[in-house]
C-alpha positions as CSV (number, residue, x, y, z in Angstrom):
1,X,-29.8,-96.8,-17.5
2,X,-32.4,-96.4,-20.2
3,X,-32.4,-93.8,-23.0
4,X,-35.9,-92.7,-24.0
5,X,-36.2,-91.1,-27.4
6,X,-39.3,-89.3,-28.6
7,X,-39.4,-88.6,-32.4
8,X,-41.9,-86.0,-33.3
9,X,-42.8,-84.3,-36.5
10,X,-40.6,-81.3,-35.9
11,X,-38.1,-82.3,-33.2
12,X,-36.6,-85.2,-31.3
13,X,-36.4,-85.3,-27.5
14,X,-34.2,-87.7,-25.5
15,X,-33.7,-88.3,-21.9
16,X,-31.4,-90.6,-20.0
17,X,-33.2,-92.3,-17.1
18,X,-31.7,-93.9,-14.0
19,X,-34.8,-95.8,-12.9
20,X,-37.3,-93.0,-12.9
21,X,-34.9,-90.1,-12.5
22,X,-33.9,-88.1,-15.5
23,X,-30.1,-87.5,-15.5
24,X,-29.9,-85.7,-18.8
25,X,-32.4,-84.3,-21.2
26,X,-31.8,-82.9,-24.7
27,X,-33.7,-81.8,-27.8
28,X,-32.6,-81.7,-31.5
29,X,-34.1,-81.5,-34.9
30,X,-31.7,-83.5,-37.1
31,X,-29.8,-86.8,-37.1
32,X,-26.5,-84.8,-36.9
33,X,-27.8,-83.1,-33.8
34,X,-28.9,-86.4,-32.4
35,X,-25.4,-87.9,-32.9
36,X,-23.9,-84.9,-31.2
37,X,-26.2,-85.4,-28.2
38,X,-25.4,-89.1,-28.1
39,X,-21.7,-88.3,-27.9
40,X,-22.4,-86.5,-24.6
41,X,-23.7,-89.6,-22.9
42,X,-21.2,-92.2,-24.0
43,X,-19.7,-92.4,-20.5
44,X,-23.0,-93.6,-19.1
45,X,-23.8,-97.3,-18.9
46,X,-26.9,-97.5,-21.1
47,X,-28.5,-100.9,-21.2
48,X,-31.3,-100.2,-23.7
49,X,-33.0,-97.5,-25.8
50,X,-36.8,-97.1,-26.0
51,X,-38.3,-95.1,-28.9
52,X,-41.6,-93.5,-29.4
53,X,-42.1,-92.2,-32.9
54,X,-44.8,-90.6,-35.0
55,X,-42.6,-90.6,-38.2
56,X,-42.1,-94.1,-39.5
57,X,-39.3,-93.3,-41.8
58,X,-37.3,-91.7,-39.0
59,X,-38.1,-94.7,-36.7
60,X,-36.1,-96.9,-39.0
61,X,-33.3,-94.4,-39.5
62,X,-32.7,-93.7,-35.8
63,X,-33.2,-97.3,-34.7
64,X,-30.6,-98.5,-37.2
65,X,-28.2,-95.8,-36.1
66,X,-28.6,-96.8,-32.5
67,X,-28.2,-100.5,-33.2
68,X,-25.4,-100.4,-35.7
69,X,-23.3,-97.5,-34.6
70,X,-23.7,-97.7,-30.9
71,X,-24.7,-101.4,-30.4
72,X,-27.7,-100.5,-28.3
73,X,-30.7,-102.8,-27.8
74,X,-33.8,-100.9,-29.1
75,X,-37.4,-101.2,-28.2
76,X,-40.1,-99.5,-30.4
77,X,-43.1,-98.5,-28.3
78,X,-46.6,-99.0,-29.8
79,X,-50.1,-99.3,-28.6
80,X,-49.9,-103.1,-28.2
81,X,-46.9,-102.8,-25.9
82,X,-48.8,-100.3,-23.7
83,X,-51.6,-102.8,-23.0
84,X,-53.8,-99.8,-22.4
85,X,-57.6,-100.0,-22.6
86,X,-58.2,-98.0,-25.8
87,X,-62.0,-97.5,-26.2
88,X,-61.7,-96.0,-29.7
89,X,-62.0,-97.2,-33.3
90,X,-58.7,-98.2,-34.9
91,X,-56.4,-97.9,-31.8
92,X,-53.4,-98.6,-34.0
93,X,-53.9,-95.1,-35.5
94,X,-53.4,-93.3,-32.2
95,X,-50.1,-91.4,-32.1
96,X,-47.5,-93.2,-30.0
97,X,-46.7,-90.0,-28.2
98,X,-50.3,-89.8,-27.1
99,X,-50.1,-93.4,-25.9
100,X,-47.1,-92.6,-23.8
101,X,-48.8,-89.5,-22.4
102,X,-51.9,-91.5,-21.4
103,X,-49.8,-94.3,-19.8
104,X,-47.7,-91.8,-17.8
105,X,-50.9,-89.9,-16.7
106,X,-52.6,-93.1,-15.4
107,X,-49.3,-94.1,-13.6
108,X,-48.6,-90.7,-12.0
109,X,-51.8,-88.8,-11.7
110,X,-55.5,-89.1,-10.7
111,X,-58.1,-89.9,-13.3
112,X,-60.4,-89.0,-15.0
113,X,-58.0,-86.7,-16.8
114,X,-57.6,-84.5,-19.9
115,X,-54.1,-84.5,-21.3
116,X,-53.3,-81.5,-23.4
117,X,-50.1,-81.7,-25.4
118,X,-48.8,-78.5,-27.1
119,X,-46.7,-79.8,-30.0
120,X,-46.9,-79.7,-33.8
121,X,-50.5,-80.3,-33.2
122,X,-52.4,-79.6,-29.9
123,X,-53.9,-82.8,-28.8
124,X,-56.6,-83.5,-26.2
125,X,-56.7,-87.0,-24.7
126,X,-59.5,-88.0,-22.4
127,X,-59.1,-90.8,-19.8
128,X,-62.1,-91.9,-17.8
129,X,-62.2,-92.8,-14.1
130,X,-61.4,-96.5,-15.0
131,X,-58.2,-95.5,-16.7
132,X,-59.6,-96.1,-20.2
133,X,-58.8,-93.8,-23.1
134,X,-62.2,-92.8,-24.6
135,X,-61.0,-90.5,-27.3
136,X,-60.0,-86.9,-27.8
137,X,-59.3,-84.1,-30.3
138,X,-56.5,-82.8,-32.5
139,X,-56.1,-79.1,-33.3
140,X,-53.4,-77.2,-35.2
141,X,-50.5,-76.5,-33.0
142,X,-49.7,-73.0,-31.9
143,X,-46.3,-72.9,-33.6
144,X,-47.7,-74.6,-36.7
145,X,-50.5,-72.1,-37.1
146,X,-48.2,-69.2,-36.5
147,X,-45.7,-70.4,-39.1
148,X,-48.5,-70.9,-41.7
149,X,-49.8,-67.4,-41.0
150,X,-46.4,-65.7,-41.3
151,X,-45.4,-67.8,-44.4
152,X,-48.6,-66.8,-46.2
153,X,-48.8,-63.1,-45.3
154,X,-46.1,-60.9,-47.0
155,X,-46.2,-58.1,-44.5
156,X,-45.9,-60.3,-41.4
157,X,-42.6,-61.4,-39.8
158,X,-41.5,-63.8,-37.1
159,X,-42.6,-62.8,-33.7
160,X,-41.9,-64.0,-30.1
161,X,-44.3,-66.5,-28.5
162,X,-45.7,-64.6,-25.5
163,X,-48.9,-63.1,-24.2
164,X,-49.1,-59.4,-24.9
165,X,-50.3,-57.1,-22.1
166,X,-53.6,-56.4,-23.8
167,X,-55.9,-58.4,-26.0
168,X,-56.1,-55.3,-28.4
169,X,-52.7,-55.0,-29.9
170,X,-51.3,-51.6,-31.0
171,X,-48.8,-52.9,-33.5
172,X,-48.5,-55.9,-35.9
173,X,-46.4,-57.9,-33.5
174,X,-48.9,-57.5,-30.6
175,X,-51.8,-58.3,-33.0
176,X,-50.2,-61.6,-33.9
177,X,-49.3,-62.4,-30.3
178,X,-52.8,-61.6,-29.2
179,X,-54.5,-63.6,-31.9
180,X,-52.3,-66.6,-31.6
181,X,-51.8,-66.8,-27.8
182,X,-55.1,-65.6,-26.5
183,X,-56.8,-67.5,-29.3
184,X,-55.0,-70.7,-28.2
185,X,-55.9,-70.1,-24.6
186,X,-59.6,-69.7,-25.3
187,X,-59.5,-72.8,-27.4
188,X,-58.1,-74.8,-24.5
189,X,-60.6,-73.3,-22.0
190,X,-63.4,-74.0,-24.4
191,X,-62.4,-77.6,-25.1
192,X,-62.0,-78.4,-21.4
193,X,-65.5,-77.0,-20.8
194,X,-67.0,-79.0,-23.7
195,X,-65.3,-82.3,-22.6
196,X,-66.5,-81.8,-19.0
197,X,-70.0,-81.0,-20.2
198,X,-70.1,-84.0,-22.6
199,X,-68.9,-86.5,-20.1
200,X,-70.6,-84.9,-17.1
201,X,-67.3,-85.1,-15.2
202,X,-64.7,-82.7,-14.0
203,X,-61.3,-83.8,-15.1
204,X,-57.8,-83.5,-13.7
205,X,-55.9,-81.4,-16.3
206,X,-52.3,-82.4,-17.4
207,X,-50.4,-80.0,-19.7
208,X,-47.3,-81.0,-21.6
209,X,-45.4,-80.1,-24.7
210,X,-43.2,-77.1,-25.6
211,X,-45.6,-74.3,-24.9
212,X,-47.3,-75.8,-21.8
213,X,-45.5,-73.6,-19.3
214,X,-46.5,-70.5,-21.3
215,X,-50.2,-71.4,-21.6
216,X,-50.1,-72.4,-17.9
217,X,-49.5,-68.8,-16.8
218,X,-52.9,-67.8,-18.1
219,X,-55.0,-70.9,-17.5
220,X,-57.3,-70.3,-14.6
221,X,-58.5,-73.9,-14.1
222,X,-56.4,-76.0,-11.6
223,X,-53.9,-78.0,-13.6
224,X,-50.5,-79.8,-13.6
225,X,-47.6,-79.1,-16.0
226,X,-45.4,-82.1,-16.8
227,X,-43.0,-81.3,-19.6
228,X,-41.5,-84.8,-19.4
229,X,-44.8,-86.7,-19.6
230,X,-44.1,-88.4,-23.0
231,X,-40.6,-89.4,-22.0
232,X,-41.8,-90.9,-18.7
233,X,-44.5,-92.8,-20.5
234,X,-41.8,-94.3,-22.8
235,X,-40.0,-95.6,-19.8
236,X,-43.1,-96.9,-18.0
237,X,-44.2,-98.8,-21.0
238,X,-40.8,-100.2,-21.6
239,X,-40.5,-101.4,-18.0
240,X,-44.0,-102.9,-18.1
241,X,-42.8,-105.3,-20.8
242,X,-39.6,-106.5,-19.1
């Protein structure tokens, strides 16, 4: 069994894989939480750990923990291990989570494709019909922009992430929900339209990340939601290098 670990800017996801089946999936946001989650899988026979990380300092910290405290073999995923065709300047600067998303999409779904990941940032990754990554876009994430708004406006308070019934809100909470959620939805629709227009292609749409299911409820274009896309990509890349 292989443990896949995805270290992001705001949270850590981990999944225990038996071949390509996820047996257990957990999220945490601290090393203490990570240790607690690891304690729940000690009875499984884990042969190795594969890590995707966009936070170099945490890569070292978590890798050392897994090696020294648990005696696991650790593989750090990067763009070279993926052996993807990356038709962009400085491929080494592409986030490893995006690399994993691209690899999993090419493995599991039809291309050309646009992969939209709703995380700390909202990323758009474009894969052509040859399975080549040709570039993309990065926008402020939904939760990130909401936190900034609330932190910098004295009269605003935390609010639930959901689509209000109407675009025109009748109280502060609905105003925030409308602006954030419908604004994000229109951004997604607009970006899909612009990418299709620029490439003169219609793309298969793959949504992933924490708010993918919520955005999916209002997105009229045909699409696929795969919350485990990054974790699958970690495993696929790891396996391709055995």
